[in-house]
KOLGUGU-8114 format. One record per atom (N, C-alpha, C): x, y, z; residue in one letter. Coordinates in steps of 0.2 Angstrom, whole numbers, padded with zeros to 4 digits, always signed. Each point is the difference from the previous one (the first is absolute). Example, Ala and Ser with C-alpha at 12.3 -4.5 7.8 and 13.67 -1.06 7.14 Angstrom:
BEGIN
+0066-0028+0039A -0004+0006+0000A +0004+0006+0000A -0002+0005-0004S +0004+0006+0001S -0004+0005+0003S 
This chain:
BEGIN
+0176+0049+0112M -0005-0003+0005M +0005-0001+0006M +0001+0003+0005Q +0004-0001+0004Q -0002-0004+0006Q -0007+0000+0001S -0004-0002+0006S -0005-0003-0003S -0004-0005+0003F -0007-0003-0001F -0005+0002+0005F +0002+0003+0004T -0003+0003+0006T -0007+0004-0003T -0006-0001+0001G -0005+0004-0003G -0002-0002-0008G +0003-0005-0002K -0003-0003-0008K -0004-0004+0001K -0003-0001-0006L -0004-0006-0002L +0003-0003-0005L +0000-0008+0001A +0003-0005-0004A -0005-0005-0002A +0001-0001-0008V -0004-0006-0002V +0005-0006+0001V -0003-0007+0002V +0005-0005-0002V -0004-0005-0003V +0002-0003-0005T -0003-0005-0002T +0003-0007+0001T -0003-0007+0000G +0003-0005+0002G +0002+0001+0008G -0004+0004+0004G +0001+0000+0007G +0001-0003+0005G -0003-0007-0003G -0002-0005+0006G +0006-0004+0001G +0006+0000-0004S +0004-0005+0001S +0007+0005-0003S +0006-0004+0002G +0006+0002-0004G +0003+0006+0001G +0002+0002-0005M +0002+0008+0000M -0005+0005+0002M -0005-0002-0003G -0006+0004+0002G -0003+0000+0006G +0002-0004+0005R -0003-0001+0006R +0004+0005+0003R +0007-0001+0000E +0005+0003+0003E +0001+0008-0002E -0002+0001-0007L -0001+0008-0001L -0007+0003+0005L -0004-0003+0000V -0006+0001+0004V +0003+0002+0008V +0003-0005+0003R +0002+0000+0006R +0006+0006+0000R +0004+0000-0003Q +0005+0006+0000Q -0003+0007+0000Q -0004+0000-0007L -0003+0007+0000L -0004+0003+0005L -0004-0006+0004A -0004+0003+0006A +0003+0002+0006A +0007-0004+0001S +0004+0002+0006S +0003+0007-0001S +0001+0001-0005Q +0004+0006-0002Q -0005+0006-0003Q -0006+0000+0004G -0005+0005+0001G -0005+0000-0007G +0001-0004-0005C -0004+0000-0006C -0006-0005+0000C -0006+0005-0002S -0006-0004+0000S +0000-0004-0006S -0004-0006-0001V +0001-0004-0005V -0007-0004-0002V +0000+0000-0005A -0006-0005-0005A +0002-0006-0002A +0000-0006+0001A +0003-0005-0001A -0005-0006-0004A +0001-0002-0005C -0004-0005-0004C +0003-0006+0000C -0003-0005-0002D +0001-0007-0001D -0005-0004-0002D +0002-0004-0003V -0005-0005-0004V -0003-0005+0007V +0004+0000+0004N -0001-0004+0005N -0002+0004+0006N -0007+0000+0000E -0003+0005+0006E +0003-0001+0008E -0001-0006+0002D +0002-0003+0006D +0007+0002+0001D +0005-0002-0004A +0006+0003+0001A +0002+0008+0000A -0003+0004-0003V +0000+0006+0000V -0003+0004+0006V -0006-0004+0002A -0001+0002+0006A +0004-0003+0006A +0003-0004+0000A +0005+0000+0006A +0006+0004-0001A +0002+0001-0005V +0005+0005+0000V -0001+0007+0002V -0007+0004-0002V -0003+0005+0001V +0000+0000+0010V -0002-0005+0002A +0000+0001+0007A +0006+0001+0004A +0005-0006-0004D +0007+0002+0003D +0003+0007-0001D +0001+0002-0005A +0002+0007-0002A -0005+0006+0004A -0006-0001+0001R -0003+0004+0005R +0003+0001+0007R +0003-0008+0002S +0000+0001+0007S +0007+0002+0002S +0004+0001-0006G +0008+0003-0001G +0002+0006-0001G -0007+0004-0002S +0000+0006-0003S -0002+0006+0005S +0003+0006-0001P -0003+0006+0002P -0008+0001+0001P -0003+0004+0006A -0007+0000-0002A -0003+0004-0004A +0002+0004-0005A -0001+0004-0004A -0001-0004-0007A +0005-0006-0001V +0000-0004-0005V -0006-0003-0001V -0005-0002-0007V -0005-0002-0001V +0002-0006-0005V +0000-0007+0002V +0001-0005-0005V -0006-0004-0001V -0001-0001-0006T -0006-0004-0004T +0001-0004-0004T -0004-0005+0001G +0001-0008-0005G -0005+0001-0005G +0001-0003-0006H -0005+0000-0006H +0001-0007-0003H -0006-0004-0002A +0001-0006-0004A +0001+0003-0007A +0004-0002-0005C +0000+0002-0006C +0004-0004-0005C +0000-0001-0005D +0004-0003-0005D +0001+0004-0007D +0007+0001+0002V +0002+0007-0004V +0000-0002-0008V -0001-0005-0002S -0001-0003-0007S -0007+0002-0003S -0005+0002+0005D -0006+0002-0002D -0002+0007+0001D +0001+0005-0006E +0000+0008+0001E -0006+0002+0004E -0006-0003+0000A -0006+0001+0003A +0002+0001+0008A +0003-0006+0002Q +0001-0002+0008Q +0005+0006+0002Q +0006+0002-0003V +0004+0004+0000V -0003+0007+0000V -0006+0002-0002L -0003+0006-0001L -0004+0000+0007L -0002-0005+0002R -0005-0001+0005R +0004+0001+0008R +0007-0003-0002F +0004+0000+0006F +0003+0009+0000F +0001+0004-0004R +0001+0006-0001R -0003+0004+0004R -0008-0001-0002D -0007+0003+0003D -0001-0001+0007D +0002-0007+0002E -0001-0002+0008E +0007+0004+0003E +0005+0001-0001L +0004+0002+0003L +0000+0008+0001L -0002+0002-0006L +0000+0008+0001L -0006+0002+0005L -0005-0004+0002E -0004+0000+0004E +0001+0000+0008E +0004-0007-0001Q +0000-0002+0007Q +0008+0004+0003Q +0002+0005-0005H +0006+0004+0003H -0002+0007-0001H -0006+0000-0002A -0002+0008-0001A +0004+0003-0003A +0005-0001-0006S +0003+0003-0004S -0001+0001-0008S +0002+0005-0004D -0001+0003-0006D +0006-0002-0003D +0006-0004+0003H +0006-0001-0003H +0004-0006+0004H +0006-0004-0005V +0004-0002+0004V +0008+0001-0001V +0004+0000+0004D +0006+0001+0000D +0006-0005-0004D -0002-0007+0003L +0004-0004-0004L -0004-0007-0002L +0001-0003-0005V -0004-0006-0003V +0006-0005-0001V +0000-0006+0004F +0005-0005+0000F -0005-0006-0004F +0002+0000-0008S -0003-0006-0004S +0003-0007+0001S +0000-0004+0006N +0004-0005+0000N -0002-0006+0000N -0007-0001+0000A -0003-0006-0002A +0003-0003-0004A +0000-0008-0001G +0003-0005-0005G +0000-0007+0002G +0000-0004-0005V -0001-0007+0000V +0005-0002-0005V +0003-0008+0000G +0002-0003-0004G -0004-0004-0004G +0003-0003-0005G -0004-0006-0003G +0002+0002-0009G -0004-0005-0003G +0001+0002-0007G +0007+0000-0004G +0004-0005+0005S +0006+0000-0003S +0004-0001-0007S -0005-0005-0004S +0001-0001-0006S -0006+0002-0004S +0002+0005-0005F -0005+0001-0006F -0003-0005-0004F +0005-0005+0001I -0001-0005-0005I -0004-0007+0003I +0002+0000+0006R -0002-0007+0004R -0008+0002+0005R +0001+0006+0003D -0005+0000+0004D -0006+0004-0001D -0006-0001+0001S -0006+0003-0003S -0001+0007-0001S -0003+0002-0004R -0002+0006-0001R -0001+0005+0005R -0006-0004+0003Q -0003+0003+0007Q +0004+0002+0004Q +0006-0005+0003E +0003+0002+0004E +0006+0005-0002E +0002-0001-0005W +0005+0006-0003W -0004+0006+0000W -0005+0001-0001E -0004+0008-0001E -0002+0002+0007E -0001-0005+0004R -0002+0001+0007R +0006+0003+0003R +0007-0003-0001T +0004+0002+0004T +0003+0010-0004T -0001-0001-0005F +0002+0006-0004F -0005+0006+0002F -0006-0002+0001A -0006+0004+0002A +0002+0005+0007A +0002-0006+0003V +0000+0002+0008V +0008+0005+0001V +0005-0002-0005D +0007+0003+0001D +0000+0006-0004D -0003+0000-0006W -0001+0006-0004W -0005+0005+0001W -0006-0004-0002W -0006+0004+0000W -0002+0003+0008W +0002-0003+0004G -0001+0002+0007G +0004+0007-0001G +0007+0000+0000V +0004+0007-0001V -0004+0004-0003V -0002-0001-0007Y -0003+0005-0005Y -0007+0003+0004Y -0003-0004+0002Y -0007+0001+0003Y +0001+0005+0004Y +0004-0002+0006C +0003+0005+0006C +0001+0007-0002C +0004+0001-0005A +0003+0006-0002A -0005+0003-0004A -0005-0003-0004R -0005+0003-0002R -0006+0003+0006R +0000-0004+0004A -0004+0002+0006A +0002+0005+0004A +0008+0000+0003F +0001+0004+0006F +0005+0006-0004F +0001+0001-0006L +0005+0005-0001L -0004+0005+0000L -0006+0003+0000P -0003+0005+0000P +0000+0003+0007P +0000-0006+0005L +0000+0002+0006L +0007+0001+0004L +0005-0003-0004L +0007+0002+0001L +0001+0008-0002L -0002+0002-0006I +0001+0006-0003I -0002+0005+0005I -0007-0002+0004A -0003+0005+0003A +0003+0000+0007A +0004-0005+0003S +0005+0001+0003S +0005+0007+0003S +0002-0001-0008G +0006+0006-0001G +0006-0002+0001G +0000-0006+0003D +0008-0003+0003D -0001-0008+0001D -0002-0002-0006G -0003-0007-0001G +0007-0005-0002G +0000-0008+0002V +0005-0003-0002V -0004-0006-0002V +0000-0002-0008L -0003-0008-0002L +0006-0004+0001L +0000-0006+0003V +0004-0004+0001V -0002-0007-0002V +0002-0002-0007N -0002-0005-0003N +0007-0007+0000N -0003-0006+0003T +0004-0005+0001T +0003-0005-0006T +0004+0001-0003S +0003-0005-0006S +0002-0006+0005S +0006-0001-0003S +0005-0007+0002S +0006+0000-0003S +0004-0004+0002V +0006-0002-0003V +0000-0003-0007V -0007-0002+0000N -0002-0003-0006N -0004+0005-0003N +0002+0007+0001G -0002+0005-0006G +0005+0002-0005G +0006-0002+0002F +0007+0000-0004F +0004-0007-0001F -0004-0004+0002W +0003-0008-0001W -0006-0005-0001W -0001-0002-0005A -0007-0004+0000A +0000-0006+0000A +0005-0004+0004S +0000-0007+0003S +0002-0001+0005S -0002-0005+0003L +0001-0002+0007L +0007-0006+0000L +0004+0001-0006G +0005-0005-0001G -0001-0006-0005G +0005-0004+0000P +0000-0006-0005P -0007-0004+0000P -0003-0001-0006G -0007-0004+0001G -0005+0002+0004G +0001+0006+0001M -0008+0004+0006M -0002+0007-0003M -0002-0001-0006P -0004+0007-0003P -0005+0003+0006P -0001+0005-0001N -0004+0004+0002N -0004+0006-0002N -0003-0003-0005T -0002+0006-0006T -0006+0004+0003T -0005-0002+0002A -0006+0004+0002A +0001+0005+0006A +0005-0002+0005Y +0002+0005+0005Y +0005+0006-0004Y +0005-0003-0003S +0006+0004-0002S -0003+0005-0005S -0005-0002-0005T -0003+0003-0004T -0005+0007+0003T -0003-0002+0007A -0003+0005+0002A +0005+0004+0004A +0005-0002+0003K +0004+0004+0002K +0005+0004-0003K +0001-0001-0006F +0005+0004-0006F -0006+0006-0001F -0006-0002-0002A -0006+0005+0000A +0001+0004+0005A -0002+0000+0007V +0002+0003+0007V +0006+0005-0001V +0005-0003-0003R +0005+0005+0000R +0002+0004-0004R -0003-0002-0007G +0000+0005-0005G -0006+0005+0000G -0005-0003+0003F -0005+0005+0002F +0002+0006+0005F +0004-0002+0007S +0002+0005+0003S +0005+0004-0002S +0006-0003-0004E +0004+0005-0003E -0003+0006-0005E -0005-0003-0004S -0003+0005-0005S -0003+0005+0003S -0003-0002+0007L -0004+0007+0004L +0004+0006+0002L +0007-0003+0000I +0004+0005+0004I +0000+0007-0005I +0002+0000-0006E +0000+0006-0004E -0009+0002-0001E -0004-0005+0000D -0008+0002-0001D -0002+0005+0007D +0003-0003+0005L -0003+0003+0006L +0004+0007+0002L +0007+0001-0002R +0004+0007-0001R -0003+0005-0004R -0003-0004-0005A -0004+0006-0006A -0006+0002+0003A -0004-0005+0002H -0007+0000+0000H -0003-0001+0008H +0004-0001+0005A -0004-0001+0006A +0008+0002+0004A +0003+0005+0001P +0007+0000+0004P -0001+0001+0007P -0005-0002+0003G -0002+0000+0007G +0000-0008+0001G +0001-0003-0003V +0000-0009+0000V +0007-0002-0003V +0003-0005+0004R +0005-0004-0003R -0002-0007+0000R +0004-0005-0003V -0001-0008+0000V +0007-0002+0002V -0001-0005+0003A +0006-0005+0001A -0002-0007-0001A +0004-0003-0004V +0000-0008-0001V +0003-0004+0005V -0002-0005+0003V +0003-0005+0005V +0002-0006-0003V +0007-0003+0001M +0003-0007-0004M +0002-0003+0005M -0004-0004+0003P +0002-0005+0005P +0005-0006-0003P +0004-0002+0004G +0001-0007-0001G -0004-0006+0003G +0003-0004+0003H -0003-0004+0005H +0000+0002+0007H -0007+0001+0001V -0002+0004+0007V -0004-0006+0001V +0000-0001+0007G -0004-0005+0005G -0008+0002-0001G -0003-0003-0005T -0008+0001+0002T -0003-0007-0002T -0007+0001+0001D -0004-0006-0002D -0003+0000-0007D +0004+0003-0004I -0003-0001-0008I -0001-0006-0002I +0003-0005+0000V -0001-0007-0001V -0006-0002+0002V -0003+0000+0006A -0006-0002+0002A -0005+0005-0002A +0000+0006+0000N -0004+0005-0002N -0002+0000-0007N +0005-0003-0005S -0001-0001-0007S -0005-0005+0000S +0001-0006+0003L -0004-0006+0000L -0008+0003+0002L +0000+0004+0005R -0007+0002+0003R -0003+0003-0006R +0005+0006-0004A -0003+0004-0004A -0003-0004-0007A +0003-0007+0000R -0003-0004-0006R -0005-0004+0002R -0003+0002+0007G -0006-0006+0002G +0002-0005+0002G +0007-0003+0001L +0001-0006+0003L +0000+0000+0008L -0002-0006+0003P +0002-0001+0007P +0007+0000+0002P +0000-0001+0007E +0006+0000+0001E +0004-0007-0002E +0007+0000+0000P +0003-0006-0005P -0003-0006+0004P -0001-0002+0008E +0001-0005+0003E -0010-0001-0002E -0004+0004-0003E -0006-0003-0001E -0001+0001-0008E +0004-0001-0004M -0001+0001-0008M +0000-0008-0001M -0003-0002-0005S -0004-0006-0002S +0008-0001-0007S -0001-0007+0000D +0005-0003-0005D +0000+0004-0007D -0006+0002-0002A -0002+0003-0005A +0002+0007-0001A -0001+0005+0006Q +0002+0004+0001Q +0007+0002+0000Q +0004-0006+0003L +0007+0001+0000L +0004-0001-0007L -0004-0005-0003D +0003-0001-0010D -0001+0006-0002D -0006+0004+0001Q -0001+0007-0005Q +0005+0005+0003Q +0002+0000+0007L +0005+0004+0003L +0007+0000-0003L +0002-0008+0001I +0005-0001-0003I +0000-0006-0003I +0001-0001-0006P -0001-0005-0004P +0005-0007+0001P -0002-0005-0001R +0006-0005+0002R +0007+0001-0004R -0001+0001-0006D +0005+0002-0004D +0005+0005+0002D -0003+0005+0004A +0002+0006+0002A +0005+0000+0006A -0002-0006+0004R +0002+0000+0008R +0008+0000+0000R +0003-0002-0006A +0007+0000+0001A +0005+0006+0002A -0004+0006-0002A +0003+0004+0003A -0001+0002+0008A -0005-0004+0003L +0002+0000+0008L +0004-0004+0001L +0000-0005-0004T +0006-0007+0002T +0007+0004+0000T +0001+0005-0005R +0006+0002-0002R +0003+0004+0007R -0006+0003+0002A +0001+0007+0004A +0001-0005+0007A -0001-0006+0002G +0001-0004+0005G -0006+0000+0005G -0006+0002-0004L -0005+0001+0006L -0005-0007-0002L +0001-0004-0005L -0004-0006-0001L +0004-0004-0002L +0000-0008+0004A +0003-0005-0002A -0003-0002-0007A +0005-0004-0004E -0001-0002-0007E -0005-0005+0002E -0005+0001-0004G -0007-0005-0002G -0004+0002+0007G +0000+0006+0003G -0004+0003+0007G -0008-0002-0003G -0002-0004+0006S -0007+0001+0001S -0005+0007-0001S -0006-0002+0000A -0004+0008+0001A +0000+0002+0007A +0001-0004+0005S +0001+0003+0007S +0008+0003+0000S +0005-0003-0003D +0005+0005-0001D -0001+0006-0002D -0003+0001-0006V +0000+0004-0004V -0005+0007+0005V -0003-0002+0003R -0004+0004+0005R +0005+0002+0006R +0004-0004+0002Q +0006+0000+0005Q +0004+0007-0002Q +0001-0002-0006A +0005+0004-0004A -0003+0009-0001A -0007+0000-0001L -0001+0006-0001L -0001+0005+0006L -0001-0005+0006L -0001+0004+0006L +0008+0002+0001L +0004-0004+0000R +0007+0001+0001R +0003+0006-0004R -0003+0002-0007L +0003+0004-0005L -0003+0006+0003L -0006+0001+0002N -0001+0007+0003N +0001+0002+0007N +0002-0006+0004A +0003+0002+0006A +0007+0002+0000A +0004-0003-0005D +0007+0001-0002D +0001+0007-0004D -0005+0001-0005F +0000+0006-0002F +0000+0007+0005F -0005-0002+0005R -0002+0006+0005R +0006-0001+0006R +0003-0005+0002D +0003+0001+0006D +0007+0000-0002D +0002-0003-0006K +0008+0000-0003K +0001+0006-0004K -0004+0004+0001A +0003+0005-0005A +0005+0005+0001A +0003+0003-0003P +0006+0003+0003P -0003+0008+0002P -0005+0002-0002V -0003+0007+0003V -0008-0002+0002V -0001+0002+0007S -0007-0001+0002S -0005+0005-0003S -0007-0001+0001A -0003+0004-0002A +0000+0006+0003A +0000+0000+0007A +0002+0006+0003A +0007+0004+0000A +0005-0003-0004E +0005+0004-0002E -0002+0003-0006E -0002-0003-0005A -0002+0002-0006A -0004+0006+0000A -0005+0000+0005A -0004+0006+0000A +0003+0006+0003A +0005-0001+0005A +0004+0006+0003A +0005+0002-0007A +0002-0005-0004V +0004+0004-0005V -0004+0004-0004V -0006-0003-0002I -0005+0003-0005I -0002+0008+0003I -0002+0001+0006L -0001+0006+0004L +0006+0004+0000L +0007-0002+0001D +0003+0003+0000D +0003+0004-0008D -0001-0005-0004G +0001+0003-0008G -0007+0006-0001G -0005-0002+0003V -0004+0004-0001V +0002+0009+0002V +0001-0002+0007R +0001+0006+0003R +0007+0005-0003R +0005-0005-0003S +0006+0004-0003S -0003+0003-0007S -0005-0003-0003G +0000+0004-0006G +0001-0005-0006G +0004-0006+0001A +0000-0005-0005A -0005-0001-0004A +0001-0002-0007W -0004-0002-0005W +0000-0007+0000W +0006-0003+0001R +0002-0006-0002R +0001-0004+0007R -0004-0005+0003I +0002-0002+0006I +0002-0009+0000I +0007-0002-0001L +0000-0006+0001L +0001-0003+0007L -0003-0006+0000V -0001-0003+0009V +0004-0006-0002V +0005+0000+0004G +0004-0008+0001G +0007+0001-0005G +0003-0003+0005K +0007-0002-0005K -0001-0003-0007K -0004-0004+0001D +0000-0005-0006D -0003+0005-0006D -0004+0005+0001A -0002+0004-0005A +0005+0005-0003A +0005+0002+0004K +0004+0005+0000K +0006-0003-0005K +0001-0007+0002T +0005-0004-0003T -0004-0001-0007T -0004-0004-0001I -0004-0002-0007I +0001+0007-0004I -0003+0005+0001D -0002+0006-0002D +0008+0002-0003D +0006+0001+0005A +0005+0003-0005A +0003-0006-0005A -0001-0006+0002A +0001-0006-0005A -0003+0001-0007A -0005+0000+0001V -0004+0000-0007V +0000+0008-0004V +0001+0005+0005R +0003+0007-0004R +0007-0001-0004R +0004-0003+0005A +0007-0001-0002A +0000-0004-0007A -0003-0005+0000K +0001-0006-0006K -0008-0002-0004K -0004+0005-0001P -0008-0001-0003P -0001-0006-0002P +0006-0002-0005E -0001-0006-0006E +0000-0007+0005E +0004+0001+0005A +0001-0006+0005A -0004-0001+0005A -0006+0004-0001A -0005-0001+0005A -0004-0008+0001A +0000-0002-0006Y -0003-0007+0000Y +0004-0005-0002Y +0007+0002+0000D +0006-0005-0002D +0001-0002+0009D -0002-0004+0004Y +0000-0001+0005Y +0008-0002+0003Y +0003-0003-0004A +0007-0002+0002A +0005+0007+0001A -0002+0005-0005E +0003+0004-0003E -0001+0006+0008E -0007+0002+0000L -0004+0004+0005L +0003-0002+0007L -0002-0007+0002F +0003-0001+0006F +0007-0001+0002F +0005+0000-0006S +0007+0001+0002S +0002+0008+0001S -0005+0004-0005A +0002+0005+0002A -0003+0003+0007A -0006-0001+0004L -0002+0000+0005L +0007-0003+0006L +0002-0004-0001A +0005-0004+0004A +0005+0006+0002A +0002+0002-0006E +0006+0005+0000E -0001+0007+0001E -0006+0002+0001Q +0000+0008+0001Q +0003+0000+0009Q +0002+0005+0000P +0005+0002+0005P -0007+0001+0006P +0003+0000+0007A -0004+0001+0003A -0003+0008+0003A +0004+0004-0002A -0004+0006+0000A -0005+0002-0006A +0000-0004-0004E -0007+0002-0004E -0006-0004+0001E +0000-0006+0006T -0005-0004+0001T -0001+0003+0008T +0004+0002+0003S -0003+0004+0007S -0007+0002+0000S -0003+0000+0007E -0006+0004+0000E +0002+0007+0003E -0005+0005-0005R +0002+0007+0004R -0006+0001+0003R 
């Protein structure tokens, strides 16, 4: 697929972050887009922006959809086919994702399963709904977003990330397993799996919304205690985000800084990540690593898999890697 001109793409999680930038860049390159997001207002704003910067023939539509609900995914599919007057789609970017459920032991089952449902079942439901339409295209590409946590299931010492990592490992495994399945049974479709490292998005704030929580400054003390139990706030203190013995107001401010820093201080912006993904799709790559950190950790874990969770050895190996191995391509 050397060009996106005249194609029709589906983008989930299109209201913010990498999804928003995929919608904008695809539309600007002559590709019609159907974007969905659980936040209807956010996706509507992205659609309006994408329309203003795209060629006249491009059609961009926005749809409200929680990808963890298969009925909503099927409704989204039917809406976009009608609004785009199409019987097929050419590209599907299963990009929607949230964080949460970091501990299988301490966090609630509801929170854990909600995160897993969005990050894994959303990808699965979209593949079920859209694969027949990609086959009908004759030249379709399914692009599933996993993560660096799809090959390294931790955020570092004392920072488990179990629901998200479990889902992202599932996305990676599913995508890789489709390579031979598609070759054998649907050779007109190929799959690509995206493995981003730290990309500047609003996933922290979006994850809170997905759990039905208000903005940090509007959270009650009880909601703060549920989100970050008092005996678990040591991690924020170690990260320099919260003073020792910080008050509820301090915790609210720490959450605001955490989201802003994750977005604004990331080594790769959402726009840069979207460009890397689209370049990878055009080139025919099936595995798209985004960011120097993703490439570095991937190389280290592959070189010494037994050291993946021996942090002293892993981080020592990362520091010793030559610049050529960690440079962007």
